[in-house]
All heavy atoms as an XYZ file, in Angstrom:
849
protein
N      10.024     18.494    -12.027
C      10.676     19.455    -11.117
C      10.598     19.119     -9.656
O       9.966     18.207     -9.312
N      11.372     19.815     -8.876
C      11.349     19.601     -7.390
C      10.008     19.974     -6.781
O       9.475     21.044     -7.147
C      12.455     20.258     -6.657
N       9.507     19.169     -5.908
C       8.255     19.543     -5.214
C       8.446     20.028     -3.820
O       9.224     19.346     -3.072
C       7.411     18.245     -5.107
C       6.955     17.808     -6.463
C       5.889     16.643     -6.394
N       5.371     16.406     -7.619
C       4.394     17.074     -8.220
N       3.865     18.105     -7.682
N       4.029     16.823     -9.416
N       7.727     21.076     -3.469
C       7.829     21.575     -2.108
C       6.506     21.230     -1.419
O       6.514     21.122     -0.163
C       8.039     23.071     -2.101
O       7.134     23.692     -2.880
C       9.509     23.350     -2.508
N       5.394     21.091     -2.137
C       4.123     20.825     -1.559
C       3.936     19.290     -1.261
O       4.343     18.560     -1.992
C       3.039     21.347     -2.481
C       3.047     20.566     -3.766
O       4.064     20.372     -4.365
O       1.898     20.260     -4.236
N       3.343     19.070     -0.130
C       2.984     17.754      0.177
C       4.131     16.866      0.530
O       5.169     17.353      0.775
N       3.983     15.579      0.502
C       4.844     14.640      0.945
C       5.576     13.939     -0.112
O       5.211     13.912     -1.191
C       4.194     13.638      1.956
C       3.908     14.201      3.288
C       2.588     13.938      3.836
O       1.582     14.246      3.111
N       2.491     13.410      5.043
N       6.699     13.212      0.249
C       7.447     12.328     -0.631
C       6.580     11.096     -0.911
O       5.888     10.621      0.071
C       8.725     12.005     -0.005
N       6.671     10.617     -2.080
C       5.935      9.436     -2.413
C       6.871      8.275     -2.741
O       7.907      8.473     -3.555
C       5.089      9.714     -3.698
C       3.956      8.704     -3.948
C       2.753      9.311     -3.073
C       3.596      8.825     -5.421
N       6.727      7.133     -2.053
C       7.671      6.054     -2.243
C       6.888      4.756     -2.729
O       5.937      4.412     -2.062
C       8.291      5.644     -0.912
C       9.301      4.494     -0.940
C      10.700      4.940     -1.533
C       9.502      3.949      0.459
N       7.195      4.310     -3.922
C       6.561      3.187     -4.448
C       7.229      1.906     -4.050
O       8.449      1.753     -4.232
C       6.473      3.221     -6.084
C       5.217      3.949     -6.649
C       5.230      5.383     -6.409
C       5.127      3.464     -8.091
N       6.447      0.894     -3.573
C       6.925     -0.450     -3.438
C       7.366     -0.959     -4.884
O       6.772     -0.642     -5.805
C       5.869     -1.366     -2.933
C       6.421     -2.751     -2.362
O       6.519     -3.586     -3.270
O       6.546     -2.868     -1.284
N       8.519     -1.667     -4.823
C       8.979     -2.262     -6.198
C       7.902     -3.007     -6.941
O       7.797     -2.883     -8.051
C      10.201     -3.113     -5.836
C      10.560     -2.611     -4.523
C       9.506     -1.985     -3.828
N       6.990     -3.727     -6.163
C       5.878     -4.503     -6.811
C       4.938     -3.596     -7.377
O       4.258     -3.819     -8.421
C       5.321     -5.394     -5.647
N       4.705     -2.406     -6.711
C       3.742     -1.443     -7.206
C       4.281     -0.839     -8.527
O       3.566     -0.596     -9.396
C       3.455     -0.318     -6.186
N       5.578     -0.534     -8.523
C       6.172     -0.040     -9.764
C       6.070     -0.988    -10.920
O       5.747     -0.638    -12.018
C       7.776      0.168     -9.499
C       8.139      1.509     -8.913
C       9.597      1.678     -8.969
C       9.890      3.028     -8.157
N      11.274      3.019     -7.473
N       6.279     -2.313    -10.636
C       6.094     -3.333    -11.633
C       4.623     -3.274    -12.093
O       4.432     -3.557    -13.427
C       6.438     -4.712    -11.069
N       3.687     -3.267    -11.267
C       2.185     -3.256    -11.576
C       1.976     -2.042    -12.534
O       1.227     -2.118    -13.522
C       1.379     -3.129    -10.397
C       1.354     -4.449     -9.638
C       0.663     -4.328     -8.183
O       0.545     -3.230     -7.806
O       0.351     -5.352     -7.728
N       2.606     -0.889    -12.260
C       2.268      0.259    -13.024
C       2.845      0.043    -14.389
O       2.140      0.383    -15.364
C       3.018      1.432    -12.226
C       2.754      2.834    -12.755
C       1.241      3.121    -12.700
C       3.475      3.868    -11.889
N       3.983     -0.436    -14.605
C       4.672     -0.659    -15.918
C       3.791     -1.698    -16.671
O       3.573     -1.509    -17.914
C       6.108     -1.198    -15.706
O       6.838     -0.380    -15.026
N       3.514     -2.788    -15.993
C       2.682     -3.819    -16.712
C       1.309     -3.267    -17.214
O       0.934     -3.619    -18.379
C       2.477     -5.027    -15.822
C       3.722     -5.901    -15.738
C       3.700     -6.760    -14.410
O       2.756     -6.806    -13.616
N       4.797     -7.378    -14.188
N       0.681     -2.545    -16.375
C      -0.539     -1.989    -16.726
C      -0.480     -1.024    -17.929
O      -1.269     -1.063    -18.806
C      -1.287     -1.255    -15.526
N       0.555     -0.165    -17.790
C       0.849      0.822    -18.954
C       1.029      0.057    -20.216
O       0.500      0.428    -21.289
C       1.949      1.702    -18.542
N       1.889     -0.943    -20.181
C       2.195     -1.745    -21.393
C       0.931     -2.407    -21.945
O       0.621     -2.584    -23.210
C       3.254     -2.826    -21.125
C       4.644     -2.362    -20.876
C       5.452     -3.469    -20.402
C       5.186     -1.683    -22.206
N       0.069     -2.931    -20.974
C      -1.143     -3.583    -21.486
C      -2.052     -2.597    -22.158
O      -2.602     -2.839    -23.215
C      -1.945     -4.188    -20.155
C      -3.336     -4.551    -20.554
C      -3.606     -5.675    -21.121
C      -4.331     -3.685    -20.064
C      -5.011     -5.970    -21.501
C      -5.653     -4.011    -20.369
C      -5.936     -5.122    -21.088
O      -7.210     -5.532    -21.392
N      -2.189     -1.450    -21.606
C      -3.169     -0.413    -22.254
C      -2.582      0.179    -23.544
O      -3.231      0.318    -24.540
C      -3.332      0.795    -21.213
C      -4.346      0.416    -20.177
C      -4.088      0.510    -18.874
C      -5.688      0.030    -20.528
C      -5.018      0.198    -17.843
C      -6.524     -0.225    -19.581
C      -6.192     -0.175    -18.275
O      -7.219     -0.428    -17.265
N      -1.231      0.248    -23.547
C      -0.538      0.602    -24.865
C      -0.851     -0.413    -26.005
O      -0.997     -0.074    -27.065
C       0.974      0.830    -24.614
C       1.662      1.594    -25.661
C       1.113      3.018    -25.962
O       0.641      3.816    -24.953
O       1.074      3.466    -27.093
N      -0.847     -1.585    -25.541
C      -1.166     -2.761    -26.494
C      -2.587     -2.647    -26.978
O      -2.974     -2.968    -28.162
C      -1.065     -4.101    -25.847
C       0.472     -4.614    -26.065
O       1.240     -4.030    -26.715
O       0.665     -5.746    -25.530
N      -3.528     -2.273    -26.180
C      -4.849     -2.100    -26.532
C      -5.196     -1.055    -27.466
O      -5.817     -1.203    -28.404
C      -5.722     -1.877    -25.293
S      -5.758     -3.179    -24.156
N      -4.538      0.174    -27.149
C      -4.628      1.292    -28.131
C      -3.356      2.208    -27.900
O      -3.020      2.564    -26.819
C      -5.983      2.088    -27.738
C      -6.179      3.341    -28.652
C      -7.454      3.938    -28.592
N      -7.780      4.549    -27.337
C      -7.295      5.580    -26.855
N      -6.441      6.333    -27.528
N      -7.795      6.073    -25.644
N      -2.854      2.576    -29.000
C      -1.657      3.410    -29.060
C      -1.998      4.693    -28.231
O      -2.981      5.367    -28.579
C      -1.289      3.788    -30.468
C       0.080      4.209    -30.678
C       0.434      4.489    -32.192
N       1.283      5.549    -32.312
C       2.653      5.319    -32.358
N       3.026      4.157    -32.249
N       3.436      6.421    -32.513
N      -1.118      5.030    -27.286
C      -1.375      6.272    -26.497
C      -2.116      6.095    -25.226
O      -2.123      6.922    -24.297
N      -2.829      4.897    -25.128
C      -3.611      4.634    -23.917
C      -2.773      4.399    -22.719
O      -3.121      4.742    -21.610
C      -4.622      3.484    -24.183
C      -5.738      3.259    -23.183
C      -6.591      4.553    -23.110
C      -6.609      2.095    -23.513
N      -1.583      3.808    -22.910
C      -0.677      3.485    -21.898
C      -0.215      4.883    -21.167
O      -0.143      4.961    -20.028
N       0.073      5.742    -22.093
C       0.524      7.105    -21.629
C      -0.630      7.803    -20.768
O      -0.375      8.383    -19.799
C       0.940      7.987    -22.846
C       1.426      9.403    -22.483
C       2.732      9.329    -21.659
O       3.522      8.399    -21.877
O       2.810     10.308    -20.880
N      -1.883      7.642    -21.315
C      -3.049      8.185    -20.631
C      -3.163      7.592    -19.275
O      -3.456      8.215    -18.271
C      -4.275      7.979    -21.317
C      -4.447      8.878    -22.600
C      -5.741      8.545    -23.478
O      -6.715      8.102    -22.843
O      -5.609      8.716    -24.671
N      -2.922      6.298    -19.151
C      -2.926      5.585    -17.897
C      -1.933      6.116    -16.902
O      -2.240      6.453    -15.763
C      -2.734      4.068    -18.100
C      -2.658      3.280    -16.759
C      -3.779      3.103    -15.956
C      -1.341      2.800    -16.352
C      -3.660      2.417    -14.747
C      -1.333      2.127    -15.174
C      -2.427      1.953    -14.409
N      -0.688      6.394    -17.393
C       0.344      6.831    -16.608
C       0.045      8.349    -16.120
O       0.362      8.682    -14.969
C       1.702      6.849    -17.279
C       2.206      5.389    -17.546
C       3.590      5.479    -18.354
C       2.567      4.790    -16.121
N      -0.486      9.081    -16.967
C      -0.939     10.420    -16.589
C      -2.009     10.444    -15.495
O      -1.923     11.200    -14.561
C      -1.407     11.258    -17.879
C      -2.127     12.533    -17.456
C      -0.261     11.503    -18.774
N      -2.927      9.538    -15.648
C      -4.079      9.357    -14.598
C      -3.495      8.944    -13.304
O      -3.921      9.430    -12.289
C      -5.085      8.390    -15.171
N      -2.537      8.010    -13.298
C      -1.903      7.636    -12.045
C      -1.050      8.653    -11.470
O      -1.103      8.949    -10.175
C      -1.157      6.289    -12.196
C      -0.321      5.964    -10.969
C      -1.963      5.150    -12.634
N      -0.307      9.459    -12.267
C       0.382     10.544    -11.726
C      -0.464     11.635    -11.131
O      -0.120     12.160    -10.133
C       1.280     11.196    -12.932
C       2.322     12.046    -12.392
C       3.320     11.479    -11.483
O       3.967     10.445    -11.665
O       3.515     12.084    -10.408
N      -1.696     11.888    -11.700
C      -2.626     12.752    -11.198
C      -3.097     12.292     -9.832
O      -3.271     12.938     -8.866
C      -3.769     12.962    -12.149
N      -3.307     10.969     -9.703
C      -3.698     10.327     -8.443
C      -2.668     10.542     -7.394
O      -2.889     10.930     -6.281
C      -3.921      8.790     -8.686
N      -1.353     10.333     -7.747
C      -0.326     10.624     -6.776
C      -0.291     12.026     -6.371
O      -0.075     12.278     -5.171
C       1.092     10.260     -7.460
C       1.315      8.730     -7.758
C       2.262      8.326     -8.591
C       0.545      7.761     -7.060
C       2.503      6.985     -8.841
C       0.738      6.436     -7.290
C       1.711      6.031     -8.141
N      -0.458     12.910     -7.251
C      -0.585     14.316     -6.933
C      -1.651     14.667     -5.856
O      -1.517     15.385     -4.886
C      -0.793     15.254     -8.170
C       0.490     15.559     -8.799
O       1.611     15.388     -8.261
O       0.500     16.130     -9.985
N      -2.824     14.035     -6.135
C      -3.962     14.263     -5.156
C      -3.599     13.726     -3.833
O      -3.931     14.291     -2.750
C      -5.221     13.579     -5.718
C      -5.840     14.378     -6.843
C      -6.231     15.907     -6.459
O      -6.845     16.030     -5.492
N      -5.644     16.860     -7.260
N      -3.022     12.480     -3.900
C      -2.683     11.754     -2.591
C      -1.642     12.645     -1.789
O      -1.780     12.759     -0.530
C      -2.158     10.344     -2.871
C      -3.319      9.472     -3.369
C      -1.511      9.851     -1.675
C      -2.889      8.170     -4.007
N      -0.770     13.166     -2.578
C       0.341     14.012     -1.783
C      -0.329     15.338     -1.283
O       0.078     15.695     -0.074
C       1.350     14.640     -2.933
C       2.475     13.725     -3.151
C       3.495     14.476     -3.917
N       4.363     13.610     -4.661
C       4.278     13.326     -5.989
N       3.292     13.852     -6.685
N       5.176     12.442     -6.497
N      -1.309     15.798     -1.956
C      -1.979     17.077     -1.371
C      -2.879     16.807     -0.301
O      -2.962     17.642      0.667
C      -2.637     17.768     -2.567
C      -1.739     18.454     -3.497
C      -2.472     19.143     -4.689
C      -1.439     19.683     -5.664
N      -1.870     19.556     -6.981
N      -3.681     15.683     -0.267
C      -4.586     15.421      0.634
C      -4.456     13.914      1.134
O      -5.423     13.188      0.898
C      -6.020     15.646      0.074
C      -6.159     16.820     -0.635
N      -6.288     18.085     -0.061
C      -6.228     17.068     -2.059
C      -6.485     19.034     -1.022
N      -6.417     18.394     -2.164
N      -3.380     13.661      1.783
C      -3.112     12.190      2.080
C      -4.187     11.395      2.924
O      -4.357     10.267      2.868
C      -1.749     12.145      2.832
C      -1.474     13.562      3.082
C      -2.368     14.450      2.281
N      -4.969     12.297      3.771
C      -5.860     11.519      4.717
C      -7.252     11.654      4.246
O      -8.206     11.242      4.868
C      -5.770     12.167      6.096
O      -6.042     13.507      6.026
C      -4.356     11.912      6.622
N      -7.515     11.992      2.947
C      -8.879     12.164      2.443
C      -9.566     10.936      2.150
O     -10.845     10.806      2.289
C      -8.834     13.107      1.290
C     -10.072     13.980      0.984
C     -10.480     14.827      2.147
C      -9.911     14.757     -0.209
N      -8.879      9.851      1.612
C      -9.517      8.774      1.033
C      -9.740      7.614      2.052
O      -8.970      7.612      3.019
C      -8.773      8.255     -0.207
C      -9.062      9.318     -1.209
C     -10.155      9.381     -1.900
C      -8.348     10.392     -1.563
N     -10.175     10.548     -2.747
C      -9.011     11.174     -2.543
C      -7.056     10.904     -1.108
C      -8.519     12.365     -3.104
C      -6.546     12.065     -1.672
C      -7.333     12.761     -2.720
N     -10.628      6.811      1.783
C     -11.073      5.822      2.792
C     -10.098      4.879      3.198
O      -9.279      4.310      2.335
C     -12.534      5.221      2.432
C     -12.418      3.947      1.621
C     -13.804      3.640      1.165
N     -13.784      2.294      0.451
C     -13.661      1.108      1.111
N     -13.749      1.026      2.414
N     -13.617      0.022      0.338
N     -10.131      4.458      4.409
C      -9.186      3.480      4.943
C      -9.579      2.083      4.681
O     -10.788      1.772      4.555
C      -9.109      3.655      6.522
O      -8.803      4.916      6.878
C      -8.094      2.727      7.076
N      -8.600      1.210      4.316
C      -8.955     -0.226      3.992
C      -8.543     -1.008      5.208
O      -9.337     -1.212      6.050
C      -8.177     -0.728      2.802
C      -8.529     -0.174      1.380
C      -7.655     -0.691      0.386
C     -10.005     -0.310      1.001
N      -7.325     -1.499      5.299
C      -6.803     -2.275      6.389
C      -5.883     -1.410      7.226
O      -4.834     -0.893      6.627
C      -6.055     -3.407      5.867
C      -6.828     -4.560      5.183
C      -5.914     -5.556      4.788
C      -6.434     -6.812      4.260
N      -7.520     -7.313      3.841
N      -6.102     -1.340      8.416
C      -5.127     -0.587      9.378
C      -4.903      0.892      8.791
O      -5.814      1.677      8.727
N      -3.675      1.186      8.429
C      -3.325      2.512      8.035
C      -3.408      2.732      6.496
O      -3.029      3.721      5.877
C      -1.916      2.938      8.514
C      -1.931      3.165     10.082
C      -0.662      2.866     10.555
N       0.364      3.950     10.248
C       1.646      3.759     10.314
N       2.211      2.547     10.603
N       2.401      4.712      9.976
N      -3.733      1.636      5.730
C      -3.801      1.731      4.342
C      -5.051      2.372      3.791
O      -6.137      2.176      4.344
C      -3.563      0.351      3.676
C      -2.175     -0.123      3.681
C      -1.811     -1.015      4.683
C      -1.313      0.373      2.705
C      -0.382     -1.348      4.599
C       0.055     -0.019      2.687
C       0.420     -0.944      3.711
N      -4.953      3.153      2.725
C      -6.111      3.789      2.093
C      -6.173      3.430      0.631
O      -5.107      3.042      0.109
C      -5.979      5.384      2.387
C      -6.130      5.746      3.771
C      -5.633      7.265      3.957
N      -5.701      7.545      5.354
C      -6.761      8.025      5.941
N      -7.894      8.193      5.360
N      -6.719      8.256      7.289
N      -7.226      3.780      0.083
C      -7.296      3.514     -1.438
C      -7.869      4.738     -2.120
O      -8.895      5.257     -1.736
C      -8.394      2.360     -1.669
C      -8.330      1.963     -3.141
C      -9.225      0.953     -3.360
N     -10.670      1.369     -3.336
C     -11.709      0.508     -3.394
N     -11.628     -0.785     -3.534
N     -12.963      1.033     -3.218
N      -7.096      5.058     -3.153
C      -7.477      6.199     -4.049
C      -7.917      5.554     -5.404
O      -7.155      4.751     -5.959
C      -6.295      7.119     -4.251
C      -6.709      8.282     -5.247
C      -7.185      9.589     -4.741
C      -6.653      8.217     -6.523
C      -7.518     10.560     -5.542
C      -6.951      9.208     -7.393
C      -7.393     10.348     -6.927
O      -7.637     11.477     -7.811
N      -9.121      5.925     -5.941
C      -9.514      5.353     -7.157
C      -9.046      6.282     -8.386
O      -9.267      7.399     -8.398
C     -11.083      5.176     -7.209
C     -11.622      4.294     -6.209
C     -13.237      4.323     -6.157
C     -11.114      2.872     -6.396
N      -8.294      5.509     -9.317
C      -7.826      6.310    -10.470
C      -8.869      6.802    -11.366
O      -9.843      5.967    -11.585
C      -6.736      5.389    -11.174
C      -6.220      6.141    -12.434
C      -5.633      5.110    -10.212
N      -8.784      7.992    -11.853
C      -9.848      8.512    -12.811
C      -9.828      7.692    -14.125
O      -8.710      7.505    -14.535
C      -9.629      9.947    -13.120
C      -9.705     10.881    -11.908
C     -11.129     10.853    -11.332
O     -12.032     11.159    -11.969
N     -11.217     10.640    -10.006
N     -10.945      7.295    -14.703
C     -11.066      6.737    -15.938
C     -10.544      5.268    -16.085
O     -10.554      4.830    -17.265
C     -10.515      7.650    -17.044
C     -11.207      9.023    -17.011
C     -10.440     10.014    -17.813
O      -9.220     10.126    -17.686
N     -11.124     10.794    -18.634
N      -9.856      4.784    -15.132
C      -9.347      3.427    -15.279
C      -9.731      2.690    -14.014
O      -9.908      3.114    -12.934
C      -7.769      3.477    -15.324
C      -7.305      4.071    -16.617
C      -7.011      5.323    -16.658
C      -7.049      3.210    -17.798
C      -6.540      5.963    -17.940
C      -6.619      3.786    -18.980
C      -6.318      5.183    -19.059
N      -9.937      1.293    -14.235
C     -10.392      0.450    -13.123
C      -9.198      0.149    -12.065
O      -8.924     -1.066    -11.885
C     -10.973     -0.786    -13.757
C     -10.135     -0.936    -14.999
C      -9.788      0.461    -15.352
N      -8.518      1.083    -11.685
C      -7.399      0.959    -10.731
C      -7.536      1.768     -9.412
O      -8.068      2.784     -9.498
C      -6.011      1.356    -11.444
C      -5.487      0.211    -12.323
C      -6.055     -0.080    -13.578
C      -4.517     -0.648    -11.832
C      -5.526     -1.128    -14.309
C      -4.011     -1.711    -12.587
C      -4.522     -1.967    -13.846
O      -4.175     -3.024    -14.543
N      -6.928      1.057     -8.446
C      -6.823      1.879     -7.110
C      -5.380      1.976     -6.724
O      -4.656      1.057     -6.952
N      -5.082      3.019     -6.120
C      -3.743      3.198     -5.530
C      -3.849      2.925     -4.089
O      -4.654      3.592     -3.342
C      -3.163      4.622     -5.776
C      -1.845      4.828     -4.994
C      -3.092      4.945     -7.296
N      -3.114      1.887     -3.637
C      -3.257      1.557     -2.169
C      -1.998      2.187     -1.509
O      -0.875      1.831     -1.859
C      -3.187     -0.040     -2.005
C      -4.180     -0.652     -2.927
C      -3.328     -0.372     -0.558
C      -5.646     -0.381     -2.562
N      -2.192      2.989     -0.462
C      -1.192      3.663      0.157
C      -1.357      3.769      1.660
O      -2.376      3.678      2.225
C      -0.936      5.065     -0.453
C      -2.030      6.006     -0.161
C      -1.880      6.990      0.860
C      -3.221      5.984     -0.871
C      -2.893      7.816      1.264
C      -4.272      6.859     -0.513
C      -4.040      7.869      0.473
O      -5.040      8.682      0.766
N      -0.226      4.100      2.304
C      -0.239      4.499      3.681
C       0.618      5.659      3.934
O       1.670      5.881      3.326
C       0.354      3.308      4.532
N       0.198      6.548      4.952
C       0.944      7.666      5.312
C       1.863      7.318      6.447
O       1.523      6.777      7.464
C       0.092      8.823      5.709
C       0.892     10.081      6.036
C      -0.947      9.172      4.652
N       3.270      7.426      6.150
C       4.315      7.070      7.206
C       5.064      8.302      7.438
O       6.059      8.576      6.835
C       5.230      6.081      6.563
C       4.559      4.870      5.911
C       4.529      3.698      6.859
O       5.044      3.857      7.893
O       3.676      2.682      6.570
N       4.504      9.142      8.453
C       5.269     10.368      8.700
C       5.170     11.298      7.521
O       4.183     11.640      7.014
N       6.419     11.679      7.027
C       6.533     12.640      5.894
C       6.438     11.874      4.518
O       6.674     12.422      3.559
C       7.778     13.319      5.989
C       7.776     14.439      7.223
C       6.852     15.553      6.927
N       7.098     16.370      5.830
C       6.062     17.023      5.155
N       4.899     16.956      5.502
N       6.449     17.819      4.150
N       6.420     10.537      4.571
C       6.381      9.722      3.380
C       4.995      9.042      3.138
O       4.395      8.671      4.121
C       7.437      8.690      3.452
O       8.754      9.376      3.768
C       7.657      7.937      2.208
N       4.651      9.058      1.859
C       3.528      8.231      1.469
C       3.984      7.068      0.842
O       4.744      7.078     -0.172
C       2.634      9.051      0.487
C       1.996     10.266      1.302
C       1.488      8.139     -0.037
C       1.547     11.246      0.338
N       3.744      5.827      1.458
C       4.127      4.588      0.868
C       3.069      3.889      0.007
O       2.017      3.616      0.563
C       4.568      3.575      2.125
C       4.649      2.112      1.742
C       5.741      1.856      0.949
C       3.830      1.221      2.080
C       5.904      0.442      0.526
C       3.931     -0.116      1.740
C       4.961     -0.494      0.972
O       5.164     -1.795      0.651
N       3.365      3.737     -1.319
C       2.382      3.160     -2.182
C       2.678      1.682     -2.151
O       3.760      1.145     -2.756
C       2.486      3.802     -3.596
C       1.493      3.064     -4.537
C       2.166      5.322     -3.482
N       1.767      0.928     -1.653
C       1.917     -0.542     -1.622
C       1.512     -1.302     -2.902
O       2.091     -2.189     -3.264
C       1.110     -1.197     -0.430
N       0.536     -0.688     -3.635
C       0.089     -1.311     -4.830
C      -0.668     -0.363     -5.732
O      -1.251      0.627     -5.294
C      -0.890     -2.492     -4.448
N      -0.501     -0.646     -7.055
C      -1.434      0.027     -8.054
C      -2.231     -1.182     -8.590
O      -1.776     -1.971     -9.297
C      -0.541      0.632     -9.172
C      -1.497      1.244    -10.173
C       0.410      1.678     -8.595
N      -3.503     -1.339     -8.046
C      -4.200     -2.480     -8.132
C      -5.374     -2.377     -9.091
O      -6.163     -1.422     -9.043
C      -4.846     -2.729     -6.679
C      -5.794     -3.822     -6.578
S      -6.481     -4.038     -4.899
C      -7.861     -2.978     -4.964
N      -5.480     -3.443    -10.022
C      -6.680     -3.487    -10.795
C      -7.823     -3.851     -9.865
O      -7.690     -4.818     -8.969
C      -6.544     -4.601    -11.857
C      -7.508     -4.573    -12.952
N      -8.833     -5.016    -12.707
C      -7.555     -4.139    -14.215
C      -9.601     -4.845    -13.743
N      -8.844     -4.288    -14.603
N      -8.984     -3.266     -9.954
C     -10.060     -3.323     -8.987
C     -10.642     -4.754     -9.040
O     -11.432     -5.071     -8.155
C     -11.043     -2.180     -9.109
C     -10.482     -0.797     -8.947
C     -11.511      0.207     -9.250
C      -9.920     -0.715     -7.483
N     -10.481     -5.480    -10.078
C     -11.109     -6.802    -10.154
C     -10.240     -7.892     -9.500
O     -10.597     -8.958     -9.390
C     -11.306     -7.194    -11.707
C     -12.240     -6.321    -12.417
C     -13.626     -6.564    -11.995
C     -14.605     -5.833    -12.878
N     -14.629     -4.356    -12.492
N      -8.998     -7.472     -9.056
C      -8.157     -8.424     -8.457
C      -8.583     -8.719     -7.039
O      -9.414     -8.015     -6.391
C      -6.707     -7.909     -8.365
C      -5.959     -8.290     -9.523
C      -4.477     -8.072     -9.374
N      -3.725     -9.097     -8.776
C      -2.354     -9.055     -8.647
N      -1.687     -8.049     -9.176
N      -1.774    -10.034     -8.077
N      -8.188     -9.933     -6.511
C      -8.540    -10.325     -5.209
C      -8.111     -9.248     -4.128
O      -7.003     -8.845     -4.089
C      -7.868    -11.665     -4.901
C      -8.240    -12.328     -3.548
C      -7.573    -13.757     -3.527
C      -7.289    -14.011     -2.109
N      -5.924    -13.961     -1.710
N      -9.096     -8.744     -3.381
C      -8.725     -7.697     -2.451
C      -7.627     -8.150     -1.405
O      -7.713     -9.347     -1.041
C     -10.052     -7.402     -1.711
C     -11.131     -8.141     -2.455
C     -10.485     -9.259     -3.301
N      -6.780     -7.301     -1.066
C      -5.852     -7.590     -0.055
C      -4.647     -8.373     -0.428
O      -3.773     -8.829      0.443
N      -4.489     -8.768     -1.729
C      -3.366     -9.590     -2.221
C      -2.022     -8.828     -1.871
O      -1.034     -9.464     -1.787
C      -3.458     -9.852     -3.724
C      -3.165     -8.609     -4.589
C      -1.835     -8.357     -4.997
C      -4.237     -7.713     -5.023
C      -1.499     -7.324     -5.734
C      -3.809     -6.563     -5.635
C      -2.500     -6.319     -6.045
O      -2.205     -5.285     -6.786
N      -2.145     -7.579     -1.674
C      -0.880     -6.749     -1.480
C      -0.434     -6.523     -0.053
O       0.512     -6.075      0.267
C      -1.205     -5.337     -2.107
C      -2.434     -4.717     -1.660
C      -3.582     -4.897     -2.316
C      -2.818     -4.142     -0.335
N      -4.619     -4.309     -1.537
C      -4.156     -3.872     -0.431
C      -1.982     -3.745      0.779
C      -4.787     -3.315      0.671
C      -2.664     -3.192      1.790
C      -4.010     -2.987      1.744
N      -1.397     -7.118      0.752
C      -1.244     -6.824      2.281
C       0.088     -7.238      2.848
O       0.528     -6.832      3.871
C      -2.398     -7.344      3.067
N       0.788     -8.231      2.304
C       1.975     -8.767      2.903
C       3.223     -7.981      2.469
O       4.378     -8.157      2.875
C       2.237    -10.213      2.414
O       2.386    -10.206      0.982
N       3.070     -6.917      1.538
C       4.151     -6.016      1.208
C       4.669     -5.371      2.384
O       3.897     -4.902      3.235
C       3.726     -5.140      0.079
C       3.514     -6.009     -1.163
C       3.065     -5.198     -2.436
N       2.734     -6.133     -3.451
C       2.187     -5.815     -4.645
N       1.769     -4.544     -4.806
N       1.961     -6.716     -5.564
N       5.932     -5.144      2.383
C       6.670     -4.375      3.511
C       6.304     -2.995      3.493
O       6.502     -2.253      2.518
C       8.107     -4.699      3.457
C       8.511     -6.094      3.704
O       7.876     -6.793      4.442
N       9.536     -6.537      3.009
N       6.060     -2.412      4.645
C       5.952     -1.094      4.821
C       7.460     -0.582      5.030
O       8.366     -1.391      5.387
C       5.164     -0.681      6.016
C       3.721     -1.189      5.900
C       2.763     -0.248      6.418
C       2.518     -0.262      7.883
N       1.134     -0.246      8.181
N       7.632      0.688      4.869
C       8.995      1.256      5.058
C       9.247      1.112      6.633
O       8.416      1.515      7.408
C       9.116      2.634      4.585
C       7.971      3.471      4.842
C       9.465      2.676      3.060
C       7.997      4.941      4.370
N      10.481      0.807      6.916
C      10.862      0.745      8.372
C      11.175      1.976      9.092
O      11.553      2.906      8.253
C      11.930     -0.396      8.500
O      12.846     -0.118      7.627
């Protein structure tokens, strides 16, 4: 449904790909787990929309939200009325690999 609360969320294409790949991986591990992962990330997006400045800053304007029950972080920046999601990052990955992704202009 249409949202009136909070800001618009914009996912980097690379972040969208990460989300899909992770969901497929979890679905392979156990039937239904991919769906649980997507629900957890959607809940993370909701929290970020509601309280965009609550989570700790990483580099510059980027912040990280830790996804519940999964070893993932949502890396995002607040750009005016838009929340730009640069990465949906597995926490074991090399930190900062996403830093070259374009912010919205």
